[in-house]
DSSP file (Angstrom, degrees, kcal/mol; ACC not computed):
  #  RESIDUE AA STRUCTURE BP1 BP2  ACC     N-H-->O    O-->H-N    N-H-->O    O-->H-N    TCO  KAPPA ALPHA  PHI   PSI    X-CA   Y-CA   Z-CA
    1    1 A X              0   0    0      0, 0.0     2,-0.4     0, 0.0     0, 0.0   0.000 360.0 360.0 360.0 138.7  -58.9  -49.3   48.5
    2    2 A X    >   -     0   0    0      1,-0.0     3,-1.2     3,-0.0     2,-0.2  -0.700 360.0-122.2 -84.1 131.3  -56.0  -47.2   47.3
    3    3 A X  T 3  S+     0   0    0     -2,-0.4     3,-0.1     1,-0.2    -1,-0.0  -0.494  93.0  16.5 -72.4 138.0  -52.8  -47.6   49.2
    4    4 A X  T 3  S+     0   0    0      1,-0.3     2,-0.5    -2,-0.2    -1,-0.2   0.424  92.6 124.9  84.7  -2.8  -51.4  -44.4   50.8
    5    5 A X    <   -     0   0    0     -3,-1.2     2,-1.1     1,-0.0    -1,-0.3  -0.810  60.3-135.4 -94.7 126.9  -54.7  -42.5   50.4
    6    6 A X    >   -     0   0    0     -2,-0.5     3,-1.8     1,-0.2     4,-0.2  -0.695  14.8-165.8 -83.6 101.8  -56.1  -40.9   53.6
    7    7 A X  G >  S+     0   0    0     -2,-1.1     3,-1.7     1,-0.3    -1,-0.2   0.776  80.4  72.9 -58.1 -28.2  -59.8  -41.8   53.4
    8    8 A X  G >  S+     0   0    0      1,-0.3     3,-1.8     2,-0.2    -1,-0.3   0.718  78.1  77.2 -61.6 -22.6  -60.5  -39.3   56.1
    9    9 A X  G <  S+     0   0    0     -3,-1.8    -1,-0.3     1,-0.3    -2,-0.2   0.645  96.2  46.3 -66.2 -13.2  -59.9  -36.4   53.7
   10   10 A X  G <  S+     0   0    0     -3,-1.7    15,-3.2    -4,-0.2     2,-0.4   0.223 104.4  77.4-111.5  13.8  -63.4  -37.0   52.1
   11   11 A X  E <   -A   24   0A   0     -3,-1.8     2,-0.4    13,-0.2    13,-0.2  -0.954  63.1-147.9-124.0 142.3  -65.3  -37.3   55.4
   12   12 A X  E     -A   23   0A   0     11,-2.7    11,-2.6    -2,-0.4     2,-0.8  -0.889  22.0-130.9 -99.3 139.0  -66.5  -34.8   58.0
   13   13 A X  E     +A   22   0A   0     -2,-0.4     2,-0.3     9,-0.2    62,-0.3  -0.820  38.4 170.6 -90.6 114.0  -66.6  -35.9   61.6
   14   14 A X  E     -A   21   0A   0      7,-2.1     7,-3.8    -2,-0.8     2,-0.4  -0.838  26.2-133.9-120.2 157.6  -70.0  -35.0   62.9
   15   15 A X  E     -AB  20  73A   0     58,-2.6    58,-2.1    -2,-0.3     2,-0.4  -0.929  18.2-179.0-112.7 141.4  -71.8  -35.9   66.1
   16   16 A X  E >  S-A   19   0A   0      3,-2.6     3,-1.6    -2,-0.4    56,-0.1  -0.958  77.2 -16.2-138.7 114.8  -75.3  -37.1   66.4
   17   17 A X  T 3  S-     0   0    0     54,-0.4     3,-0.1    -2,-0.4    55,-0.1   0.844 129.4 -52.7  59.3  34.4  -76.8  -37.8   69.8
   18   18 A X  T 3  S+     0   0    0      1,-0.3     2,-0.4    55,-0.0    -1,-0.3   0.440 116.1 113.9  81.1   0.3  -73.3  -37.9   71.3
   19   19 A X  E <  S-A   16   0A   0     -3,-1.6    -3,-2.6    22,-0.0     2,-0.4  -0.847  70.0-119.2-106.2 140.6  -72.0  -40.4   68.7
   20   20 A X  E     -A   15   0A   0     -2,-0.4     2,-0.5    -5,-0.2    -5,-0.2  -0.645  30.8-172.9 -78.5 126.9  -69.4  -39.7   66.1
   21   21 A X  E     -A   14   0A   0     -7,-3.8    -7,-2.1    -2,-0.4     2,-0.4  -0.976  18.4-139.4-122.1 117.2  -70.8  -40.2   62.6
   22   22 A X  E     -A   13   0A   0     -2,-0.5    70,-0.6    -9,-0.2     2,-0.5  -0.635  20.5-157.7 -73.9 130.4  -68.4  -40.0   59.6
   23   23 A X  E     -Ac  12  92A   0    -11,-2.6   -11,-2.7    -2,-0.4     2,-0.3  -0.949  10.0-134.5-117.8 118.9  -70.1  -38.2   56.8
   24   24 A X  E     -Ac  11  93A   0     68,-2.8    70,-3.8    -2,-0.5     2,-0.8  -0.526  12.2-137.1 -70.1 126.6  -69.0  -38.6   53.2
   25   25 A X  E     - c   0  94A   0    -15,-3.2     2,-0.6    -2,-0.3    70,-0.2  -0.800  30.2-179.4 -82.5 112.7  -68.6  -35.4   51.3
   26   26 A X    >   +     0   0    0     68,-2.7     3,-1.7    -2,-0.8    70,-0.5  -0.845  20.9 179.0-124.7  94.1  -70.2  -36.5   47.9
   27   27 A X  T 3  S+     0   0    0     -2,-0.6    -1,-0.1     1,-0.3    69,-0.1   0.680  85.0  62.8 -68.4 -15.9  -70.2  -33.8   45.3
   28   28 A X  T 3  S+     0   0    0     -3,-0.1     2,-0.6    67,-0.1    -1,-0.3   0.527  89.6  79.8 -84.2  -6.6  -71.9  -36.3   42.9
   29   29 A X    <   -     0   0    0     -3,-1.7    67,-2.8    65,-0.2    68,-0.3  -0.904  64.4-163.0-104.9 117.6  -74.9  -36.4   45.3
   30   30 A X  S    S+     0   0    0     -2,-0.6    67,-1.6    65,-0.2     2,-0.3   0.887  74.5  37.8 -67.8 -39.0  -77.2  -33.5   44.8
   31   31 A X  S    S-     0   0    0     65,-0.1     2,-0.2    64,-0.1    65,-0.1  -0.856  89.8-105.7-118.4 150.5  -79.1  -34.0   48.1
   32   32 A X        -     0   0    0     -2,-0.3    52,-2.6    50,-0.3     2,-0.3  -0.510  39.5-165.7 -74.6 136.7  -77.9  -35.0   51.5
   33   33 A X  E     -eD  84  93A   0     60,-2.4    60,-2.5    50,-0.2     2,-0.4  -0.938  10.7-164.4-129.6 148.6  -78.8  -38.6   52.5
   34   34 A X  E     -e   85   0A   0     50,-3.0    52,-2.2    -2,-0.3    55,-0.1  -0.991  26.8-114.0-131.0 137.6  -78.8  -40.5   55.8
   35   35 A X  E >>  -e   86   0A   0     -2,-0.4     4,-1.6    50,-0.2     3,-0.9  -0.409  24.9-123.3 -66.0 146.5  -79.0  -44.3   56.3
   36   36 A X  H 3> S+     0   0    0     50,-2.1     4,-1.8     1,-0.2    51,-0.2   0.879 111.6  60.2 -56.0 -39.7  -82.2  -45.5   58.0
   37   37 A X  H 34 S+     0   0    0     49,-0.2     4,-0.3     1,-0.2    -1,-0.2   0.785 102.1  52.3 -64.7 -27.4  -80.0  -47.1   60.7
   38   38 A X  H X4 S+     0   0    0     -3,-0.9     3,-1.5     2,-0.2     4,-0.4   0.905 106.5  52.9 -72.9 -39.9  -78.5  -43.7   61.7
   39   39 A X  H >< S+     0   0    0     -4,-1.6     3,-1.9     1,-0.3    -2,-0.2   0.885 100.9  62.5 -58.8 -38.2  -82.0  -42.2   62.0
   40   40 A X  T 3< S+     0   0    0     -4,-1.8    -1,-0.3     1,-0.3    -2,-0.2   0.692  93.2  64.3 -63.9 -16.7  -82.8  -45.1   64.4
   41   41 A X  T <  S+     0   0    0     -3,-1.5     2,-0.5    -4,-0.3    -1,-0.3   0.641  94.5  71.2 -78.6 -14.1  -80.1  -43.9   66.8
   42   42 A X  S X  S-     0   0    0     -3,-1.9     3,-0.6    -4,-0.4     2,-0.2  -0.883  78.5-133.7-112.0 131.1  -82.0  -40.6   67.4
   43   43 A X  T 3  S+     0   0    0     -2,-0.5    -2,-0.1     1,-0.2   -26,-0.0  -0.486  82.0  13.1 -76.9 149.1  -85.2  -40.4   69.5
   44   44 A X  T 3  S+     0   0    0      1,-0.2     2,-0.6    -2,-0.2    -1,-0.2   0.826  76.4 155.3  59.9  40.2  -88.1  -38.4   68.2
   45   45 A X    <   -     0   0    0     -3,-0.6     2,-0.5    -6,-0.2    -1,-0.2  -0.877  34.1-143.9 -96.0 123.0  -87.1  -37.8   64.6
   46   46 A X        -     0   0    0     -2,-0.6     2,-0.7    23,-0.2    23,-0.4  -0.757   4.5-152.5 -88.4 125.9  -90.1  -37.3   62.3
   47   47 A X        -     0   0    0     -2,-0.5     2,-0.2    21,-0.1    21,-0.2  -0.885  18.0-162.4 -98.3 116.2  -89.8  -38.8   58.8
   48   48 A X  B     -F   67   0A   0     19,-3.5    19,-2.7    -2,-0.7    -2,-0.0  -0.627  25.6 -96.1 -96.5 153.8  -91.9  -36.7   56.5
   49   49 A X        -     0   0    0     -2,-0.2     2,-0.3    17,-0.2    17,-0.1  -0.321  44.7-169.4 -62.0 151.8  -93.2  -37.7   53.0
   50   50 A X        -     0   0    0     14,-0.1    14,-0.1     2,-0.1    -1,-0.0  -0.977  31.3-151.7-142.8 154.9  -91.0  -36.5   50.1
   51   51 A X        +     0   0    0     -2,-0.3    -1,-0.1     2,-0.1     2,-0.0   0.424  62.5 117.9-103.0  -1.5  -91.3  -36.4   46.4
   52   52 A X        -     0   0    0      1,-0.0     2,-0.3     2,-0.0    -2,-0.1  -0.338  44.7-166.1 -65.1 142.8  -87.6  -36.6   45.9
   53   53 A X        -     0   0    0     10,-0.0     2,-0.3    -2,-0.0    10,-0.1  -0.973   1.9-164.9-128.6 148.2  -86.2  -39.6   44.0
   54   54 A X  E     -H   62   0B   0      8,-0.6     8,-2.7    -2,-0.3     2,-0.4  -0.962   5.2-160.1-134.2 150.4  -82.6  -40.7   43.8
   55   55 A X  E     -H   61   0B   0     -2,-0.3     6,-0.2     6,-0.3     5,-0.1  -0.978  20.3-124.1-129.1 143.1  -80.6  -43.1   41.6
   56   56 A X    >   -     0   0    0      4,-3.1     3,-2.2    -2,-0.4     6,-0.0  -0.286  39.3 -96.4 -75.0 168.7  -77.3  -44.7   42.3
   57   57 A X  T 3  S+     0   0    0      1,-0.3    -1,-0.1     2,-0.1    -2,-0.0   0.766 125.2  58.1 -60.2 -26.6  -74.4  -44.3   39.8
   58   58 A X  T 3  S-     0   0    0      2,-0.1    -1,-0.3     1,-0.0     3,-0.1   0.384 121.4-105.8 -85.9   4.4  -75.3  -47.6   38.2
   59   59 A X  S <  S+     0   0    0     -3,-2.2     2,-0.2     1,-0.3    -2,-0.1   0.349  76.2 132.9  91.6  -6.0  -78.8  -46.3   37.4
   60   60 A X        -     0   0    0      1,-0.1    -4,-3.1    -5,-0.1    -1,-0.3  -0.574  61.6-110.7 -79.6 143.2  -80.7  -48.3   40.0
   61   61 A X  E     -H   55   0B   0     -6,-0.2     2,-0.5    -2,-0.2    -6,-0.3  -0.512  25.2-134.5 -73.3 137.3  -83.3  -46.3   42.0
   62   62 A X  E     -H   54   0B   0     -8,-2.7    -8,-0.6    -2,-0.2     2,-0.2  -0.810  24.0-116.2 -91.2 128.1  -82.4  -45.8   45.6
   63   63 A X        -     0   0    0     -2,-0.5    25,-0.6   -10,-0.1     2,-0.5  -0.468  30.3-164.3 -66.3 127.8  -85.4  -46.4   48.0
   64   64 A X        -     0   0    0     -2,-0.2    22,-0.2    22,-0.2   -14,-0.1  -0.976  14.8-173.0-118.3 123.1  -86.3  -43.2   49.9
   65   65 A X        -     0   0    0     20,-2.8     2,-0.3    -2,-0.5    21,-0.1   0.686  60.5 -79.2 -84.6 -19.9  -88.5  -43.6   53.0
   66   66 A X  E     - G   0  85A   0     19,-0.9    19,-3.1   -17,-0.1     2,-0.3  -0.973  53.5 -70.0 151.4-163.1  -89.0  -39.8   53.3
   67   67 A X  E     -FG  48  84A   0    -19,-2.7   -19,-3.5    -2,-0.3     2,-0.3  -0.945  37.9-175.5-129.6 153.3  -87.0  -36.8   54.7
   68   68 A X  E     - G   0  83A   0     15,-2.4    15,-3.2    -2,-0.3     2,-0.6  -0.971  23.5-131.4-142.7 154.6  -86.1  -35.8   58.2
   69   69 A X  E     + G   0  82A   0    -23,-0.4     2,-0.3    -2,-0.3    13,-0.3  -0.958  33.5 179.0-107.3 120.8  -84.4  -32.9   59.9
   70   70 A X  E     - G   0  81A   0     11,-2.6    11,-3.0    -2,-0.6     2,-0.8  -0.887  28.7-118.2-124.9 154.6  -81.7  -34.0   62.3
   71   71 A X  E     - G   0  80A   0     -2,-0.3   -54,-0.4     9,-0.2     2,-0.3  -0.818  31.4-179.2 -97.9 110.8  -79.3  -32.1   64.5
   72   72 A X  E     - G   0  79A   0      7,-2.1     7,-3.3    -2,-0.8     2,-0.4  -0.797  13.3-151.3-100.7 151.1  -75.7  -32.7   63.8
   73   73 A X  E     -BG  15  78A   0    -58,-2.1   -58,-2.6    -2,-0.3     2,-0.5  -0.993  11.9-177.1-122.9 128.1  -72.9  -31.0   65.8
   74   74 A X  E >  S- G   0  77A   0      3,-2.4     3,-2.0    -2,-0.4   -60,-0.1  -0.973  75.4 -23.3-126.9 116.0  -69.5  -30.3   64.2
   75   75 A X  T 3  S-     0   0    0     -2,-0.5    -1,-0.1     1,-0.3     3,-0.1   0.879 128.3 -49.7  50.1  44.8  -66.8  -28.8   66.4
   76   76 A X  T 3  S+     0   0    0      1,-0.2     2,-0.5     0, 0.0    -1,-0.3   0.377 111.9 123.2  80.1  -3.1  -69.4  -27.4   68.7
   77   77 A X  E <   - G   0  74A   0     -3,-2.0    -3,-2.4     2,-0.0     2,-0.3  -0.804  61.0-129.8 -96.9 129.0  -71.5  -25.9   66.0
   78   78 A X  E     - G   0  73A   0     -2,-0.5     2,-0.4    -5,-0.2    -5,-0.2  -0.599  24.2-174.5 -77.4 128.1  -75.2  -26.9   65.6
   79   79 A X  E     - G   0  72A   0     -7,-3.3    -7,-2.1    -2,-0.3     2,-0.4  -0.818  11.4-159.0-129.3  92.6  -76.1  -27.9   62.1
   80   80 A X  E     - G   0  71A   0     -2,-0.4     2,-0.5    -9,-0.2    -9,-0.2  -0.594  22.8-168.9 -67.4 123.7  -79.8  -28.7   61.6
   81   81 A X  E     - G   0  70A   0    -11,-3.0   -11,-2.6    -2,-0.4     2,-0.5  -0.970  20.2-148.9-129.8 123.3  -79.7  -30.8   58.4
   82   82 A X  E     + G   0  69A   0     -2,-0.5     2,-0.3   -13,-0.3   -50,-0.3  -0.795  32.2 173.3 -88.9 127.4  -82.6  -31.9   56.2
   83   83 A X  E     - G   0  68A   0    -15,-3.2   -15,-2.4    -2,-0.5     2,-0.4  -0.942  37.2-114.0-137.0 152.2  -81.8  -35.3   54.7
   84   84 A X  E     -eG  33  67A   0    -52,-2.6   -50,-3.0    -2,-0.3     2,-0.5  -0.722  34.9-137.5 -81.4 136.3  -83.4  -38.0   52.6
   85   85 A X  E     +eG  34  66A   0    -19,-3.1   -20,-2.8    -2,-0.4   -19,-0.9  -0.843  29.0 171.5-101.6 128.7  -83.8  -41.2   54.6
   86   86 A X  E     -e   35   0A   0    -52,-2.2   -50,-2.1    -2,-0.5     3,-0.4  -0.999  36.1-159.6-140.8 135.3  -82.9  -44.5   52.9
   87   87 A X  S    S+     0   0    0     -2,-0.4   -23,-0.1   -52,-0.2   -52,-0.1   0.548  92.9  69.7 -80.0  -8.5  -82.5  -48.1   54.0
   88   88 A X  S    S+     0   0    0    -25,-0.6     2,-0.3   -52,-0.0    -1,-0.2   0.604  85.9  74.2 -87.8 -12.5  -80.4  -48.7   50.8
   89   89 A X        -     0   0    0     -3,-0.4   -53,-0.2   -26,-0.2     3,-0.1  -0.722  59.1-158.7-105.7 156.3  -77.3  -46.6   51.8
   90   90 A X  S    S+     0   0    0     -2,-0.3     2,-0.3     1,-0.2    -1,-0.1   0.589  71.4  35.7-108.1 -13.8  -74.6  -47.6   54.3
   91   91 A X  S    S-     0   0    0    -70,-0.0     2,-0.2   -57,-0.0    -1,-0.2  -0.981  87.2 -94.0-142.6 154.4  -73.1  -44.2   55.2
   92   92 A X  E     -c   23   0A   0    -70,-0.6   -68,-2.8    -2,-0.3     2,-0.5  -0.457  41.0-158.8 -64.2 130.5  -74.1  -40.6   55.7
   93   93 A X  E     -cD  24  33A   0    -60,-2.5   -60,-2.4   -70,-0.2     2,-0.7  -0.963   8.6-151.3-120.6 118.1  -73.6  -38.7   52.5
   94   94 A X  E     -c   25   0A   0    -70,-3.8   -68,-2.7    -2,-0.5   -65,-0.2  -0.786  24.5-148.4 -88.5 118.6  -73.3  -34.9   52.5
   95   95 A X    >>  -     0   0    0     -2,-0.7     4,-1.9   -70,-0.2     3,-0.6  -0.289  25.5-102.7 -86.6 170.1  -74.6  -33.6   49.2
   96   96 A X  H 3> S+     0   0    0    -67,-2.8     4,-2.2   -70,-0.5     5,-0.2   0.804 118.6  60.7 -62.5 -30.4  -73.6  -30.6   47.1
   97   97 A X  H 3> S+     0   0    0    -67,-1.6     4,-2.3   -68,-0.3    -1,-0.2   0.886 106.0  47.7 -65.6 -37.2  -76.7  -28.6   48.2
   98   98 A X  H <> S+     0   0    0     -3,-0.6     4,-2.1     2,-0.2    -2,-0.2   0.924 111.2  50.2 -67.0 -45.6  -75.5  -28.9   51.9
   99   99 A X  H  <>S+     0   0    0     -4,-1.9     5,-3.0     1,-0.2    -2,-0.2   0.885 113.3  46.0 -62.6 -38.0  -72.0  -27.8   50.9
  100  100 A X  H ><5S+     0   0    0     -4,-2.2     3,-1.4     3,-0.2    -1,-0.2   0.912 111.2  52.0 -67.6 -43.8  -73.3  -24.8   49.0
  101  101 A X  H 3<5S+     0   0    0     -4,-2.3    -2,-0.2     1,-0.3    -1,-0.2   0.840 115.0  42.4 -63.7 -33.3  -75.7  -23.8   51.8
  102  102 A X  T 3<5S-     0   0    0     -4,-2.1    -1,-0.3    -5,-0.1    -2,-0.2   0.250 111.2-121.5 -99.9  14.1  -72.9  -23.9   54.4
  103  103 A X  T < 5 -     0   0    0     -3,-1.4    -3,-0.2     1,-0.2     2,-0.1   0.878  42.6-173.0  52.6  46.7  -70.4  -22.2   52.1
  104  104 A X      < -     0   0    0     -5,-3.0     2,-0.5    -6,-0.1    -1,-0.2  -0.429  16.3-157.0 -72.5 141.9  -67.9  -25.0   52.1
  105  105 A X        -     0   0    0     -2,-0.1     2,-0.8     2,-0.0    -1,-0.0  -0.972   5.1-167.4-121.6 114.7  -64.5  -24.6   50.5
  106  106 A X        -     0   0    0     -2,-0.5     2,-0.8     2,-0.0    -2,-0.0  -0.884   7.6-161.4-106.8 103.7  -62.9  -27.9   49.6
  107  107 A X              0   0    0     -2,-0.8    -2,-0.0     1,-0.1     0, 0.0  -0.765 360.0 360.0 -92.2 107.1  -59.3  -27.2   48.7
  108  108 A X              0   0    0     -2,-0.8    -1,-0.1     0, 0.0    -2,-0.0   0.457 360.0 360.0 -80.3 360.0  -57.7  -30.0   46.7
């Protein structure tokens, strides 16, 4: 960890089922991904088959169980988000396609 760096600047605070979920803004990730354990927090989420494949930065393939649409809330705004579901990741990752679709402006 870098000293003096505010880690929160690269995360969006979203709510899912009344729980706060920190979501990493990851411009290096093309598609939005959710850990399997986060999906387990929400009742009645359908995981659909997908043909998408993902690789980590080190070249290893990331296991994808399918895709799901889940309802996030950010500052009272409903954001239905389609995500790849993986047991291999530890945190919610907002991909570049989501940022583009929601017209995000990230001012460095």
